[in-house]
C-alpha positions in Angstrom: 32.6 -9.9 -2.4 33.7 -8.3 0.9 31.5 -7.5 3.8 30.3 -4.1 5.1 33.1 -1.8 6.0 35.8 -4.0 4.6 37.6 -3.8 1.3 39.3 -6.2 -1.1 42.4 -6.7 1.2 40.2 -8.6 3.6 40.6 -11.6 1.3 44.4 -11.8 1.7 44.1 -14.9 3.9 42.0 -16.7 1.2 44.5 -15.7 -1.5 47.2 -17.7 0.3 44.9 -20.6 0.7 44.2 -20.6 -3.0 47.8 -20.6 -3.8 48.4 -23.6 -1.6 45.4 -25.5 -3.0 46.4 -24.8 -6.6 50.0 -25.9 -5.9 48.9 -29.1 -4.3 46.5 -30.0 -7.1 43.6 -30.0 -4.6 41.9 -27.4 -6.8 42.3 -26.7 -10.5 43.7 -23.2 -10.9 41.2 -20.4 -11.6 41.3 -16.6 -11.7 40.2 -15.1 -8.4 39.0 -11.5 -8.5 38.6 -9.6 -5.2 36.9 -6.3 -6.0 36.6 -3.3 -3.8 33.3 -1.5 -3.4 33.5 1.7 -1.4 30.0 2.9 -2.4 27.6 4.1 0.4 30.4 4.2 2.9 31.2 0.6 2.1 27.7 -0.5 2.8 26.3 -0.6 -0.8 25.1 -4.2 -0.6 26.2 -4.6 -4.3 22.9 -3.2 -5.6 22.0 -0.1 -7.7 20.8 2.4 -5.1 17.9 4.7 -5.8 18.7 7.0 -2.8 19.2 10.6 -3.9 19.9 12.2 -0.5 23.2 13.8 0.3 24.3 11.7 3.3 25.8 8.8 1.4 26.4 9.3 -2.4 24.7 6.4 -4.2 26.1 4.5 -7.2 24.8 1.9 -9.6 27.0 -0.8 -8.2 25.3 -3.8 -9.7 25.2 -2.3 -13.2 28.9 -1.4 -12.9 29.7 -5.0 -11.8 28.1 -6.6 -14.8 28.6 -3.9 -17.5 32.1 -2.8 -16.6 34.0 -5.2 -14.2 33.2 -8.6 -15.8 33.8 -7.4 -19.4 37.1 -5.8 -18.3 38.2 -9.0 -16.6 37.4 -11.0 -19.7 39.3 -8.4 -21.9 42.4 -8.3 -19.8 42.8 -11.9 -18.6 42.7 -15.3 -20.2 39.2 -16.3 -19.1 36.5 -18.7 -20.3 33.7 -16.1 -20.7 30.8 -18.4 -20.0 28.5 -18.9 -17.0 29.7 -22.5 -16.5 33.2 -21.2 -15.9 32.3 -18.4 -13.5 31.2 -18.4 -9.8 30.7 -15.8 -7.1 31.4 -15.8 -3.4 30.9 -13.4 -0.5 30.6 -13.0 3.3 28.1 -11.0 5.3 27.1 -8.1 3.1 29.0 -9.8 0.3 27.0 -12.9 1.0 23.9 -10.9 0.2 25.6 -9.7 -3.0 26.8 -13.2 -4.1 23.3 -14.7 -3.6 21.6 -11.8 -5.4 24.0 -12.0 -8.3 23.5 -15.8 -8.7 19.8 -15.6 -8.7 19.3 -12.4 -10.6 21.9 -13.2 -13.2 22.0 -17.0 -13.7 23.3 -16.4 -17.2 26.5 -15.0 -15.7 27.2 -17.5 -12.8 26.8 -21.2 -12.3 27.2 -21.1 -8.5 27.8 -19.1 -5.4 29.5 -19.5 -2.0 27.4 -17.5 0.5 28.9 -17.1 3.9 27.1 -15.6 6.9 24.7 -13.9 4.5 23.0 -10.7 5.6 19.8 -11.7 3.8 17.2 -10.7 6.3 13.6 -11.7 5.6 11.0 -10.4 5.3 12.7 -7.2 6.5 16.0 -6.4 8.2 16.3 -5.9 12.0 16.1 -2.4 13.3 19.9 -2.0 13.8 20.9 -3.4 10.4 23.2 -1.4 8.1 20.8 -2.1 5.3 18.7 0.7 6.8 21.4 3.2 7.4 23.5 4.0 4.3 21.0 4.3 1.4 21.7 1.1 -0.4 18.0 0.2 -0.3 16.8 3.8 -0.1 14.5 5.7 -2.5 14.5 9.4 -3.1 15.4 11.1 0.2 14.6 8.0 2.3 17.6 6.1 3.5 15.6 2.9 3.6 12.4 1.9 1.6 10.7 -1.4 2.6 9.4 -2.1 -0.9 12.8 -1.5 -2.5 14.5 -3.9 -0.1 11.9 -6.6 -0.6 12.0 -6.3 -4.4 15.8 -6.9 -4.4 16.1 -9.6 -1.7 16.2 -13.3 -2.7 12.5 -14.3 -2.2 11.6 -11.9 -5.0 14.2 -13.5 -7.3 13.0 -17.2 -7.3 10.6 -16.8 -10.2 13.0 -15.2 -12.5 15.7 -17.6 -11.6 13.6 -20.7 -12.3 12.3 -19.2 -15.5 15.9 -19.2 -16.9 16.1 -23.0 -16.4 19.8 -22.9 -15.8 21.2 -25.5 -13.3 23.1 -23.7 -10.5 24.8 -24.6 -7.2 24.6 -22.8 -3.9 26.9 -23.4 -0.9 25.7 -21.7 2.3 27.7 -21.5 5.5 27.4 -19.8 8.9 28.9 -19.9 12.3 27.1 -21.2 15.3 28.0 -18.2 17.4 26.5 -15.4 15.4 25.1 -12.4 17.2 21.9 -13.2 19.1 19.5 -10.4 18.8 17.9 -9.7 22.2 14.6 -8.4 20.8 12.1 -11.2 20.6 10.5 -9.9 17.4 13.9 -10.0 15.6 15.4 -13.4 16.7 14.6 -15.0 13.4 16.8 -12.3 11.8 19.9 -13.8 13.5 22.3 -14.6 10.6 22.7 -18.2 11.5 18.9 -18.5 11.4 18.7 -16.7 8.1 21.2 -19.1 6.7 19.0 -22.0 7.7 15.9 -20.4 6.2 17.8 -19.7 3.0 18.8 -23.3 2.7 15.4 -24.6 3.5 13.9 -22.4 0.8 16.7 -22.9 -1.8 16.6 -26.7 -1.7 13.0 -26.6 -2.9 13.7 -24.4 -5.9 13.9 -25.9 -9.4 17.3 -25.9 -11.1 19.1 -25.1 -7.8 21.2 -27.5 -5.8 22.0 -26.3 -2.2 24.3 -27.3 0.6 24.5 -25.9 4.1 27.3 -26.0 6.6 27.3 -24.7 10.2 30.8 -24.2 11.6 32.2 -23.4 15.0 32.6 -19.6 15.4 31.0 -16.3 14.9 30.9 -13.5 12.3 34.6 -13.8 11.4 37.3 -15.4 9.3 37.4 -18.3 11.7 34.3 -19.4 9.9 34.7 -17.8 6.5 38.1 -19.2 5.8 37.2 -22.9 6.1 33.8 -22.3 4.6 35.3 -20.7 1.5 37.8 -23.6 1.1 35.0 -26.2 1.3 32.7 -24.1 -0.9 35.3 -23.7 -3.5 35.9 -27.5 -3.5 32.2 -28.1 -3.9 31.7 -25.7 -6.8 34.9 -27.0 -8.5 33.0 -30.2 -9.2 30.7 -28.3 -11.6 32.9 -25.5 -12.9 34.3 -25.8 -16.4 37.9 -24.7 -15.9 39.4 -26.0 -19.1 38.5 -25.7 -22.8 
């Protein structure tokens, strides 16, 4: 899942890495799907928006992902249509989406690679795009606090653990993420949010978590090596042959 403002072509570098890793035998081959989500001016955060204002047309992105995209992939390609053979990855806004999809739909995915995740807790900082494009809006409001909190990962723990499905989470961030100058929002720095996510996730039943901090900022200098290591980590548990 791509980040805010990007599209599926942002993953071109990773596609070449996957080809190399498959050819060398370092990874067992799998089908990599790199979807494009232009909703809410490419700031849809992979959720179903309840915003009804005219500024940014909202769409049911999450519903489309599970009710249309995944079934179409399974119909067209030679897949193993089972959670044990399916994982999700994303960076920045896509990191938010990957984490949400793993926790809210554990019956669909066995693991996630979550890179520089925009998973601000308990609420996003004042300048975050989560507040600007209606993804977490309600009615005519571009941003609704209760809507945001109901969709973010702390609200998903109970439902995830109730499913009792073993899952794996690989979290990565750079050590040079943007440092918010506002004292009240320093804990919303993405590298700090990654640490908080890991600290919380490792205490959740049925969830194994790993954390990596790499040299670099909010860029592919971090996401490329993080994705490669994350893919290797999840490949230990993915069922890729039947």
